[in-house]
N, C-alpha and C positions, 0 to 999 in steps of 0.2 A: 325650574326644578332640577335640570341637569347640573346647573352651576352650584346649587345648594348641595346636591349629592356629592359633587366633586370636592367641595369645601369640607364636607363631613368626612370624606375618605382621607383627605390630607390631615385633618385634625386627629383622626383615629390613628393614622400612621405615625404622627408625631408622638402621641402618648403610648401607643402600643406598636413598636417597630416590628417588622416581619420576623425578626429573630426570636422575639418573645413568643409569638404564636407558634413558630416552628418548634421551639423548645417545649412548649406545653403539649403540642401534638405528639412529640417524641416521648415525653414522659407518660402520656396516656397510653400510647402503644405498648410501652414497657410494663406499665402497671396493670393493664387490663387484658393482655393476651393470656391465653390459657394453653397449657401443654396438653393437647388431646391424648397423648400417650398415657396420661394418668387414668383415663377412663378404661373400664374393663371391657369395652366394646368399641368398634369403629363407628364414629359419629360424623355423618356429613354435616349435621347442624353445627358441630364444634368447628369444623373447617370454615363454614360460612360465617360464624361468629368472629373468628380471628381475621377473616378477610375484611369484615366490616370495621373491626378495630384498626387494622392497618390502613384502611381507607379513611380513617377519621370520621366515621359515621356519627353525626351529631346526636341522633336519637338514641343510639345504643350507648355512646359514651356519657351523655348527660344523665341517663337512667342510672348509671353506676357512680358518676362523679357527684351528683347532687343528693345522694342518699347515704345515710350512715351505714345502712345494711342492705346489701343487694345480693341476690342469688341468680346465677345464670345456669339454666338446666338444659341438658342435651338429651333429646329423644334417641332411643336405640334405633328406631325405624325412621327412615326418611330424612330429608334435609330440613330439620326443625329444631329450634331452640326457643326458650322463653326467658324473660327476666321478671323477677318479682323484687320489689324494693320498698323500703319503708324507713322511717326515722323514729327511734324510741326517744321520747322527750326527756329533758333534764328535770331533776327534782323540783326546781323552782317554778316550773310551769304547771304543776299539779295544784288543784284547788278542791276543797271539800264540796260534796254534793249537798244541795240544800236540805233534802229530806233524809240524809244519812251522812252525818259529819265524819264517820269513820272511813267512808269511801272517798278516795281521792281520784280525780279524773283530769285528763289533759287531752286537748284535740290532737289529731294525727291524720296522716294520709297513707294510702296504700296504692301501689301502682303495679299493673300487670301488662306486659306486652309480649306478643308472640310473633316469631318470624318463621316463614316457610319459604323455601327455595330462594332465600336471600332478600325477601321483601316482607314488610309488616303485614301480618295476617289478622291480628286481633289486638285490641288494647282496651284497658279500663283503668279508671282513676277513681278511688273511693275516699271519702272523708269519714272519719269515725272517732272513737274515743279510746284512749288508753286508761286503764283502771288499775288501782292498787289499794290495799287496805292499810290505813294509817297504823303505824306501830309494828307491823309485821314485815318480815324480811322476804316475803314472797315476791317473785318477779312479777312485774306488771303484765297485763294482757291487753290486747287490742281487738275491738269489734267494730265492723263497719257494715252497713246495710243500705243499699240503694234500691228502693222498690221501683223507681222509674226505669233503670237499666236492668233490673232483675239480677243484680250482682250482690254478693256479700263476701266478706273476708274476715279472717281472724288470725291473730298471732299470739302464741303463748311461748313460754320459755323453751318448750320442746318441739312445737310443731307450727307450721304455717299452712293455712288452708284457704281456699276460695272456691266459690261456686257461681255459675252463670247459667241462666235459663234463656233459651232463644228458639225462635222458629227455624226449622230446617227446610230444606228444599222440597220435602214431601208434604209440607204444611202441618206437620206435627211438631211437638215440643221436645227439644233435646236439652238434657241437663248435663252440664260439664262440672266435674268436681276434681279439685287438685289438692294433694297433700304433700308437704315437704317435711321430712324429719330432720331437724336441725343438727342433731348429734351425728348422724351418719351421712348427711347430704344426699340421701336417696329420696326420690319422689315417685308418686303414683298418681296417674290421672285417668279418669273414666268419662266416657260419653254414653249416657243412657237415653234411649229413645224408644217409643212404642212402635210395634210392628203389628199390622192386622193379621188376625188368625183366620182360619177357615170359617166361612159362614155356616150358621146352624139354625134350624127352625125351633122356635119356642112357642108357648101357648099364645103369646101376644104378637108373634110375627118372626121375621128373620133377623138375627143379630150377627154381628161380626166381632167377636171378642178380640181384645188386644193383648199381646205379650210384650215384654220389654227386653230388648236386646241391649247388650253393653259391649263397648269396645274399651279395652284397658291397655294403657301404655305405662312404661316405667323407665327409670334411668337414674342418672346421677347429676348433681349440681356442683357448681363452684361458688364459693362465698367471697364477696369483696366487701371490705370495710374501709 
């Protein structure tokens, strides 16, 4: 096995000399680094993002390189950033829907990854459908829903959104909601979770009503095409 691995490395080096890889890495560093001074706030997440780009982090670079449209968004608070990416299909991939010949659809995918303190904290990948109406000049829209992972996402001409529901450390359910405005590159994300209220006596016994608390965060994004 070691011999085969050595041969594979020799063959790869013959077709892809080190200079090619070095040039590609250098081009990626130039193309994907972001000037953090453009943000209206100081972002530790932006610094971490640039550090990962300079280090040729394959997860971060591939999320940007393999998608036609990618957004890197930097939180105002804490060392956090996330990447949202997708590909809008070309016209030739659209096909009429069987029960509605005016509606054209094409398959698509949506990716979300979050990094906190320099390491990946969350990720999700959804398959869905792009839709548009035949004969109309309206921009296509994308919808994806995965009941198994309790995630969904949508993309329109003006806005990107995704939602995720998960169990938190308290054993209750947290709902995460993200919205990115494509015209201004501003984002807002919220975490909504139930909190137990004070116990009270009723005719049928003691109950403990719940109230919902919400943590909201916002910031700005950079778009890479």
